[in-house]
Phi, psi and omega in degrees: 000336184299326181297317179298311181297318180295316180296318179301311182300320182294317185281325182296340178292343179290159177298322180200161179279139174255099185287356175287344177260122190301317184296323179288324179296319181292316181292322177301321180294330176290314179299318179296312179302313181299318180296313181298319179292311183297326181263005181053047183264043178208161178232136179266122180237110178053045174087359179242140181263130180240123180285145177284165183298330177300323177293320177295322176295324177296321177300318179294323178297324178296339178257011177067041180231162180215155181267146176226119177280114187264342182199140170231144182218132179280131181241017183302132178268179178295151182102213185258009180286139174239115185221135181228147173247141178224142175247141180224138175250146172257128182232153177281140180298312189287323186250346185064018179286137178284123182234003179193160181208149175203152177223156181200159180235162173214141182219148178283003176270352175295147182306321184267005184242005179297131182089355179287143176290161183299322183295327179289324177294316179295317180297317181291326177300319179289318179298316179295323180296320178296314179298318181295321180297317178288325178300318179297332184266314186232028180302325181289331177290318178299321179294320178295332178282353178105011182242159176293153183274014175250128177300145182303326184294344175273351185252327184229163178279152173228164179107179182280148179265124178270161181300323183296325187246006185305311182293320180296317182288328177295321179292320183292335184260014176297139183101345177278118184232144173271130184290148178277167179300319179297319179294322179296316182294320179293322181294319180295320180298314180296319182293320177300318181296317180293319182291324177297322177296317181296318180295315178297324179294318180296321182291328184280351179284000000 
């Protein structure tokens, strides 16, 4: 483990990670993984772990980038549907240069969004757009960290449960589990072992 900790300390001193370099990409994935685990920024769905958008934003911050929602557009059709589209750009802090993009929609016709207020639909569209923008840019880093390359917000419902939809939403989220302390420790142990192998492999090249 000493190798991993030493390498992490060395790379974290940099202003940001350069994922074009294999050793930095591997160490960044460890820093990302540790933060997501410590802050419980993921959801286990049927045995697979999906990071929340806060975890994806942390990944972006490690690369000195930030998200900007540049556009929202109402796509609601006739009737009772509420649907919104959101666009998001990923930009560099120092230069404000655009380095990534993502778009997403949300509708109250989705199985897990029935009964949601319009503000919640609009908010989720923006949240999903942020996650998608980062997924397009660093999805492989998230995968290296041990999580699925799809943001959790695209997989499960978020927001408050209303009386009208409580039973429906409980049924829809079956299979969603919070990891135990033992599971978290075991996951970190396995990930550390794999990352140490990757770091040593990168050093030997």
